N, CA, C and O of each residue as an XYZ file, in Angstrom:
592
protein
N     -20.384     95.305     54.282
C     -19.939     96.536     53.323
C     -18.898     97.311     53.614
O     -18.046     97.717     52.823
N     -19.004     97.587     55.187
C     -17.884     98.760     55.626
C     -16.899     97.810     54.673
O     -17.074     97.752     53.456
N     -16.069     97.230     55.210
C     -14.464     96.113     54.217
C     -15.009     96.261     53.012
O     -14.127     95.665     52.395
N     -15.807     96.603     52.144
C     -15.443     96.745     50.881
C     -15.480     97.876     50.318
O     -14.935     98.123     49.243
N     -16.412     99.022     51.293
C     -15.661    100.412     51.267
C     -14.161    100.761     51.328
O     -13.599    101.586     50.608
N     -13.614    100.035     52.264
C     -12.168    100.201     52.652
C     -11.117     99.419     51.364
O      -9.952     99.684     51.070
N     -11.920     98.535     50.866
C     -10.874     97.560     49.753
C     -11.417     98.896     48.413
O     -10.527     99.489     47.804
N     -12.799     99.182     48.141
C     -12.683    100.141     46.931
C     -11.844    101.214     47.366
O     -10.946    101.467     46.563
N     -11.872    102.115     48.678
C     -11.314    103.354     48.661
C      -9.491    102.751     48.582
O      -8.962    103.354     47.648
N      -8.857    102.150     49.012
C      -7.692    101.894     48.543
C      -7.452    101.089     47.376
O      -6.294    101.093     46.956
N      -8.377    100.344     46.715
C      -7.927    100.308     44.985
C      -8.050    101.327     44.394
O      -7.152    101.728     43.653
N      -9.359    102.097     44.602
C      -9.026    103.611     43.412
C      -8.051    104.274     44.360
O      -8.161    105.372     43.815
N      -7.559    104.405     44.914
C      -6.044    105.368     45.388
C      -5.296    104.334     44.596
O      -4.851    104.967     43.639
N      -5.024    103.426     44.514
C      -3.860    102.418     43.316
C      -4.141    102.968     42.430
O      -3.264    103.538     41.782
N      -5.686    103.030     41.983
C      -5.818    102.944     40.559
C      -5.468    104.535     40.069
O      -5.211    104.654     38.871
N      -5.441    105.642     40.815
C      -5.501    106.621     40.159
C      -3.580    107.013     40.163
O      -3.071    107.781     39.347
N      -2.643    106.138     41.477
C      -1.385    106.016     41.359
C      -1.375    105.643     39.567
O      -1.119    106.458     38.680
N      -1.679    104.390     39.408
C      -1.562    103.960     38.194
C      -2.051    104.617     36.967
O      -1.376    104.480     35.947
N      -2.933    105.183     36.937
C      -3.518    106.003     35.816
C      -2.198    107.160     35.629
O      -1.583    107.227     34.565
N      -1.856    108.075     36.857
C      -1.234    109.163     36.479
C       0.382    108.298     35.545
O       0.996    108.909     34.670
N       0.720    107.046     35.940
C       1.999    106.441     35.263
C       1.463    105.967     34.020
O       2.255    105.481     33.213
N       0.450    106.020     33.788
C       0.142    105.329     32.380
C      -0.233    106.748     31.678
O      -0.170    106.718     30.449
N      -0.610    107.971     32.258
C      -0.724    108.986     31.044
C       0.891    109.681     31.165
O       1.273    110.296     30.169
N       1.925    109.586     32.475
C       3.158    109.913     31.769
C       3.615    109.062     30.789
O       4.380    109.449     29.905
N       3.285    108.145     30.858
C       4.330    107.097     29.950
C       3.724    106.854     28.211
O       4.271    106.228     27.303
N       2.824    107.373     28.208
C       1.583    107.240     27.095
C       1.910    108.773     26.627
O       1.213    108.994     25.636
N       2.805    110.066     27.001
C       2.679    111.569     26.500
C       3.353    111.728     25.795
O       3.297    112.781     25.161
N       4.737    110.407     25.416
C       5.696    110.617     24.720
C       5.193    111.790     23.218
O       4.115    112.287     22.894
N       6.431    111.847     22.690
C       6.731    112.521     21.260
C       6.659    113.917     21.545
O       7.104    114.453     22.560
N       5.919    114.628     20.340
C       6.464    116.038     20.411
C       5.799    116.675     21.499
O       6.528    117.207     22.337
N       4.528    116.733     21.662
C       3.181    117.125     22.406
C       3.473    116.250     23.823
O       3.823    115.127     23.462
N       3.463    116.338     25.309
C       2.852    116.353     26.187
C       1.598    116.754     26.651
O       1.307    117.947     26.741
N       0.915    115.951     26.920
C      -0.741    116.593     27.135
C      -0.590    116.544     28.631
O       0.094    115.751     29.279
N      -1.307    117.475     29.045
C      -1.998    117.835     31.040
C      -2.699    116.648     30.879
O      -2.974    116.194     29.768
N      -3.045    116.047     32.080
C      -4.541    115.434     31.897
C      -5.584    116.023     31.541
O      -6.440    115.313     31.015
N      -5.842    117.331     31.682
C      -6.688    118.445     31.846
C      -6.907    118.172     30.477
O      -7.822    117.458     30.068
N      -6.040    118.759     29.741
C      -5.900    118.837     27.906
C      -6.336    117.294     27.742
O      -7.216    117.512     26.909
N      -6.369    116.108     27.890
C      -6.152    115.242     27.509
C      -8.284    114.930     27.352
O      -8.986    114.608     26.394
N      -8.604    115.241     28.809
C      -9.945    114.943     28.914
C     -10.385    115.953     28.142
O     -10.792    115.327     27.163
N     -10.637    117.429     27.851
C     -11.181    118.436     27.428
C     -11.232    117.511     25.637
O     -12.319    117.147     25.187
N     -10.118    117.307     24.974
C      -9.737    117.050     23.719
C     -10.648    115.563     23.698
O     -11.483    115.348     22.819
N     -10.366    114.644     24.738
C     -11.229    113.485     24.628
C     -12.846    113.602     24.240
O     -13.443    113.042     23.321
N     -13.407    114.625     25.367
C     -14.841    115.055     25.377
C     -15.097    115.787     23.617
O     -16.004    115.518     22.830
N     -13.800    116.867     23.416
C     -14.576    117.638     21.563
C     -14.451    115.774     20.708
O     -15.318    115.424     19.909
N     -13.685    115.171     20.951
C     -13.598    114.340     19.465
C     -14.975    113.164     19.909
O     -15.522    112.504     19.025
N     -15.330    113.069     21.173
C     -16.148    112.214     21.405
C     -17.790    113.128     21.310
O     -18.787    112.635     20.783
N     -17.776    113.571     21.513
C     -19.060    114.663     21.573
C     -19.389    115.645     21.041
O     -20.471    116.141     21.355
N     -18.514    116.299     19.988
C     -18.384    117.261     19.228
C     -17.818    118.339     19.729
O     -17.209    118.211     20.791
N     -17.883    119.590     19.112
C     -17.635    121.075     19.357
C     -18.240    121.416     20.490
O     -19.405    121.018     20.457
N     -17.852    122.251     21.979
C     -18.726    122.511     22.682
C     -18.641    124.292     23.119
O     -17.748    124.973     22.614
N     -19.396    124.761     23.842
C     -19.193    125.736     24.142
C     -17.996    125.497     25.356
O     -17.686    124.380     25.768
N     -17.557    126.431     25.706
C     -16.728    126.333     26.974
C     -17.259    126.407     27.988
O     -16.601    125.939     28.918
N     -18.940    127.118     28.428
C     -19.384    126.416     29.589
C     -19.980    125.616     29.950
O     -20.271    125.320     31.108
N     -20.270    125.109     28.918
C     -20.920    123.209     28.514
C     -19.536    122.405     28.858
O     -19.556    121.222     29.198
N     -18.402    123.122     28.743
C     -17.127    121.911     29.390
C     -17.263    122.778     30.546
O     -18.477    122.982     30.530
N     -16.845    123.362     31.447
C     -16.774    123.816     32.686
C     -18.260    123.167     33.655
O     -18.233    123.044     34.879
N     -19.283    122.872     32.918
C     -20.358    122.358     33.220
C     -19.815    120.519     33.718
O     -20.246    119.756     34.582
N     -18.961    120.416     32.920
C     -19.393    118.747     32.089
C     -17.707    118.591     33.389
O     -17.688    117.502     33.962
N     -16.906    119.232     33.639
C     -15.880    118.860     34.489
C     -16.043    119.244     35.340
O     -15.033    119.148     36.036
N     -17.509    120.116     36.242
C     -17.334    120.773     37.729
C     -15.880    121.937     37.696
O     -15.124    122.111     38.652
N     -15.826    122.280     37.019
C     -15.146    123.111     36.717
C     -15.539    124.574     37.152
O     -16.694    124.831     36.813
N     -14.892    125.622     37.819
C     -15.138    127.388     37.514
C     -14.954    127.729     35.804
O     -14.469    126.742     35.251
N     -15.136    128.517     35.135
C     -15.428    128.714     34.233
C     -13.879    129.699     33.697
O     -13.447    129.942     32.571
N     -13.316    130.115     35.224
C     -12.320    131.037     34.323
C     -11.100    129.546     34.336
O     -10.053    129.667     33.699
N     -11.277    128.741     34.807
C     -10.217    127.514     34.947
C     -10.263    127.227     33.633
O      -9.389    127.383     32.780
N     -11.550    126.714     33.522
C     -11.305    125.942     31.616
C     -10.908    126.816     30.655
O     -10.283    126.406     29.677
N     -11.271    128.335     30.839
C     -10.866    128.758     30.221
C      -9.185    128.980     29.758
O      -8.714    129.104     28.628
N      -8.580    128.976     30.946
C      -7.253    128.845     31.168
C      -6.750    127.528     30.487
O      -5.699    127.516     29.847
N      -7.579    126.359     30.655
C      -7.146    124.932     30.042
C      -7.271    125.197     28.746
O      -6.349    124.824     28.020
N      -8.432    125.900     28.140
C      -8.550    125.791     26.835
C      -7.677    126.536     26.153
O      -7.273    126.113     25.071
N      -7.196    127.863     26.691
C      -5.917    128.576     25.767
C      -4.887    127.781     25.779
O      -4.119    127.738     24.818
N      -4.757    127.192     26.644
C      -3.295    126.112     26.485
C      -3.131    125.435     25.676
O      -1.994    125.048     25.404
N      -4.424    124.968     24.860
C      -5.025    123.815     24.037
C      -4.490    125.181     22.988
O      -3.315    125.246     22.629
N      -5.203    125.905     22.701
C      -5.158    127.179     21.624
C      -3.594    127.743     21.545
O      -3.412    128.265     20.445
N      -2.758    127.776     22.146
C      -1.440    128.258     21.649
C      -0.553    127.038     21.335
O       0.573    127.097     20.842
N      -1.359    125.695     21.764
C      -0.221    125.012     21.378
C      -0.629    124.355     19.955
O       0.026    123.414     19.507
N      -1.860    124.952     19.193
C      -2.243    124.640     18.400
C      -3.224    123.286     17.780
O      -3.407    122.868     16.637
N      -3.841    122.759     19.420
C      -4.758    121.966     19.092
C      -6.201    121.655     19.286
O      -6.872    120.655     19.032
N      -6.539    123.079     19.934
C      -7.540    123.289     19.743
C      -8.008    124.843     18.917
O      -7.033    125.510     18.571
N      -9.094    125.319     18.657
C      -9.586    126.091     18.204
C     -10.956    126.917     17.955
O     -11.778    126.394     17.203
N     -11.318    128.420     18.649
C     -12.595    128.958     19.265
C     -13.138    129.175     17.604
O     -12.399    129.675     16.756
N     -14.221    128.818     17.375
C     -14.924    129.786     16.610
C     -15.834    130.379     17.125
O     -15.943    130.149     18.329
N     -17.033    131.526     16.416
C     -18.148    131.894     16.661
C     -18.976    131.191     17.359
O     -18.340    130.269     17.869
N     -20.254    131.145     17.693
C     -21.238    130.111     17.692
C     -22.428    130.850     16.532
O     -23.040    131.897     16.741
N     -22.517    130.130     15.509
C     -23.862    130.540     15.118
C     -25.020    131.158     15.442
O     -25.631    132.081     14.903
N     -25.264    130.397     16.572
C     -25.984    130.784     17.459
C     -26.549    131.856     18.605
O     -27.475    132.132     19.367
N     -25.422    132.179     18.175
C     -25.299    133.482     19.347
C     -23.674    133.625     19.263
O     -22.776    132.841     19.572
N     -23.662    134.853     18.756
C     -22.199    135.551     18.120
C     -21.703    135.874     18.925
O     -20.519    136.173     18.766
N     -22.363    136.015     20.365
C     -21.525    136.614     21.318
C     -20.438    135.340     22.133
O     -19.272    135.555     22.465
N     -21.100    134.178     22.302
C     -19.799    132.891     22.015
C     -19.398    132.280     21.726
O     -18.853    133.004     20.893
N     -19.007    131.382     21.530
C     -17.720    130.594     20.961
C     -17.818    129.321     21.212
O     -18.046    128.852     22.327
N     -17.637    128.637     20.108
C     -17.518    127.154     20.724
C     -16.033    126.474     20.311
O     -15.265    126.676     19.371
N     -16.009    125.727     21.269
C     -14.414    125.022     20.729
C     -14.313    123.646     19.887
O     -15.346    123.002     19.705
N     -13.148    123.215     19.400
C     -13.391    121.956     18.639
C     -11.467    122.526     18.333
O     -10.744    123.520     18.274
N     -11.468    120.648     18.198
C     -10.253    120.337     17.981
C      -9.762    120.555     16.182
O     -10.514    120.430     15.216
N      -8.297    120.904     16.162
C      -7.598    121.174     15.257
C      -7.575    119.537     14.789
O      -7.816    118.519     15.438
N      -7.154    119.753     13.291
C      -6.377    118.521     12.165
C      -5.358    118.093     13.360
O      -5.576    117.016     13.914
N      -4.369    118.807     13.738
C      -3.192    118.176     14.690
C      -4.046    117.664     16.074
O      -3.822    116.560     16.571
N      -4.971    118.534     16.586
C      -5.251    118.124     17.449
C      -5.854    116.708     17.587
O      -5.173    115.970     18.299
N      -6.720    116.284     17.189
C      -7.121    115.340     16.325
C      -6.105    114.274     16.186
O      -6.388    113.139     16.570
N      -5.045    114.513     15.714
C      -4.027    113.919     15.498
C      -2.786    113.366     16.390
O      -2.127    112.353     16.155
N      -2.609    114.361     17.572
C      -2.213    114.204     18.655
C      -2.843    113.452     19.447
O      -2.097    112.831     20.205
N      -4.073    113.235     19.589
C      -5.171    112.914     20.252
C      -5.193    111.695     20.205
O      -5.104    110.986     21.207
N      -5.367    111.093     18.531
C      -5.510    109.343     18.075
C      -4.237    109.013     18.224
O      -4.128    107.831     17.898
N      -3.104    109.505     18.585
C      -1.865    108.671     18.533
C      -2.139    108.256     20.133
O      -1.999    107.095     20.517
N      -2.539    109.324     20.999
C      -2.278    109.079     22.292
C      -3.115    108.229     22.920
O      -2.762    107.574     23.900
N      -4.256    108.179     22.419
C      -5.350    107.348     22.893
C      -5.284    106.038     22.166
O      -6.087    105.139     22.413
N      -4.075    105.890     21.029
C      -3.987    104.441     20.453
C      -2.947    103.893     21.786
O      -3.327    103.037     22.585
N      -1.594    104.551     21.848
C      -0.581    104.007     22.734
C      -1.477    104.207     24.285
O      -0.729    103.816     25.181
N      -2.511    104.577     24.725
C      -2.986    104.612     26.014
C      -3.540    102.690     25.766
O      -3.236    101.712     26.449
N      -4.323    102.778     24.657
C      -5.547    101.757     24.794
C      -4.178    100.227     24.515
O      -4.185     99.160     25.129
N      -3.468    100.529     23.743
C      -2.273     99.069     23.647
C      -1.927     98.877     25.271
O      -1.936     97.672     25.520
N      -1.750     99.346     25.966
C      -1.047     99.805     27.489
C      -2.444     98.783     28.070
O      -2.389     97.673     28.600
N      -3.872     99.775     27.684
C      -4.648     98.952     28.353
C      -4.813     97.486     28.004
O      -5.025     96.647     28.879
N      -4.700     97.147     26.548
C      -4.695     96.317     26.451
C      -3.844     94.917     27.219
O      -4.174     93.995     27.964
N      -2.728     95.329     26.627
C      -1.808     94.192     27.449
C      -2.003     94.048     28.726
O      -2.124     92.879     29.093
N      -2.087     95.004     29.668
C      -3.052     94.720     31.067
C      -3.978     93.829     31.133
O      -3.854     92.860     31.882
N      -4.900     93.984     30.473
C      -5.699     92.781     30.267
C      -6.151     92.049     29.358
O      -7.245     91.730     28.892
N      -4.477     91.734     29.109
C      -4.903     90.559     27.516
C      -5.065     89.087     28.171
O      -5.350     88.175     27.395
N      -4.932     88.847     29.286
C      -5.162     87.190     29.988
C      -6.814     87.226     30.905
O      -7.321     86.257     31.472
N      -7.343     88.515     30.826
C      -9.014     88.500     30.892
C      -9.894     88.035     30.237
O      -9.783     88.287     29.037
N     -10.940     87.313     30.582
C     -11.495     87.070     29.531
C     -12.689     87.783     29.438
O     -13.063     88.529     30.342
N     -13.504     87.551     28.089
C     -14.432     88.466     27.365
C     -15.088     89.061     28.517
O     -15.352     90.263     28.558
N     -15.381     88.167     29.545
C     -16.636     88.277     29.968
C     -16.643     89.251     31.032
O     -17.560     90.017     31.328
N     -15.583     89.138     31.535
C     -14.886     89.750     32.404
C     -14.647     91.141     32.217
O     -14.880     91.823     33.215
N     -14.171     91.851     31.024
C     -13.742     92.761     30.200
C     -15.138     93.843     30.045
O     -15.233     95.070     30.028
N     -15.789     93.113     29.980
C     -17.505     93.398     29.886
C     -17.811     93.855     30.961
O     -18.247     94.988     31.167
N     -17.579     92.893     31.853
C     -18.325     93.645     33.260
C     -17.389     95.042     33.786
O     -17.483     96.255     33.969
N     -16.719     94.233     33.848
C     -15.184     95.630     34.011
C     -15.876     97.235     33.722
O     -16.073     98.220     34.433
N     -16.133     96.865     32.170
C     -16.396     98.363     31.376
C     -17.673     98.739     31.867
O     -17.720     99.947     32.096
N     -19.079     97.923     32.189
C     -20.104     98.047     32.592
C     -19.739     98.606     33.629
O     -19.768     99.832     33.737
N     -19.224     97.606     34.822
C     -19.061     98.083     36.329
C     -18.460     99.737     36.642
O     -18.806    100.438     37.593
N     -17.471    100.111     35.551
C     -16.850    100.948     35.538
C     -17.971    102.338     35.249
O     -18.160    103.135     36.168
N     -18.502    102.479     34.220
C     -19.722    102.865     33.474
C     -20.456    103.462     34.734
O     -20.403    104.651     35.048
N     -21.261    102.327     35.528
C     -22.287    102.612     36.488
C     -21.541    103.225     37.276
O     -21.986    104.356     37.470
N     -20.233    102.939     38.054
C     -20.013    103.495     39.019
C     -19.513    105.178     38.893
O     -19.598    105.979     39.824
N     -18.911    105.529     37.345
C     -18.871    107.289     37.534
C     -19.860    107.972     37.291
O     -19.968    109.150     37.634
N     -21.062    107.058     36.412
C     -22.270    107.808     36.544
C     -22.992    107.810     38.044
O     -23.864    108.675     38.132
N     -22.738    106.777     39.583
C     -23.083    107.103     40.465
C     -22.341    108.207     41.026
O     -22.799    108.880     41.949
N     -21.006    108.457     40.409
C     -20.278    109.569     41.324
C     -20.924    111.088     40.553
O     -20.995    112.228     41.014
N     -21.292    110.592     39.351
C     -21.792    112.016     38.492
C     -23.516    112.222     39.577
O     -24.146    113.273     39.696
N     -23.701    111.520     39.899
C     -25.194    111.577     40.596
C     -24.579    112.353     42.025
O     -25.007    113.506     41.969
N     -23.912    112.213     43.030
C     -23.539    112.657     43.747
C     -23.250    113.921     44.211
O     -23.634    114.610     45.156
N     -22.299    114.074     43.098
C     -21.196    115.372     42.861
C     -22.434    116.569     42.089
O     -22.095    117.713     42.390
N     -23.514    116.556     41.350
C     -24.252    117.071     41.114
C     -25.403    117.274     42.127
O     -26.020    118.327     41.967
N     -25.827    116.451     43.169
C     -26.672    116.460     44.616
C     -26.233    117.696     45.219
O     -27.000    118.618     45.496
N     -24.360    117.704     45.519
C     -23.642    118.343     46.411
C     -23.309    119.766     46.042
O     -23.065    120.672     46.838
N     -23.332    119.842     44.686
C     -23.900    120.807     44.015
C     -22.235    121.503     43.612
O     -22.142    122.523     42.930
C-alpha cells in the first residue's frame, strides 16, 4: 500500500500541473477565466442558482473569499445576483446569458482536449476512470468534512 500511495501522490502532482496547462490552453478568447471562476460557473450551470453561503460551503472557502470571487464574475458580466424570494435579506447567484455562453465555449474546448487525450482508451477504461475519479473525489470530500 505504501508504494501505491507514493505513486498516487506523485501522479496527482503531475495531474495538477497538467490541469493547470489545460486550463491555460482552453481559456482563449475574450474572457480568460480564473480557475475559481470556472468552478463557480460550473456549479451554477450544473446545479442551478445558489446562495453565496452555499457556494462557500461547497468549495470549503471563507464567505469573504467567495464574495470576492463572485464580485469578479459580476464585474465582467458573467454572473448576477438577485434577491432570494424565500429570504429577502439574502441573494442568489446565477449565470448571465453571457456567462453561460462563455462557460459552454470553455467546456467544449476542455472536453475536446480531454477527448483527444483519451481517444485511444477503450470505452470500458473510460467508464472505470470516470467512476474511480468520482469515488476518489467523494473520499476526499469525506475526509475534508471530517477535518472541518
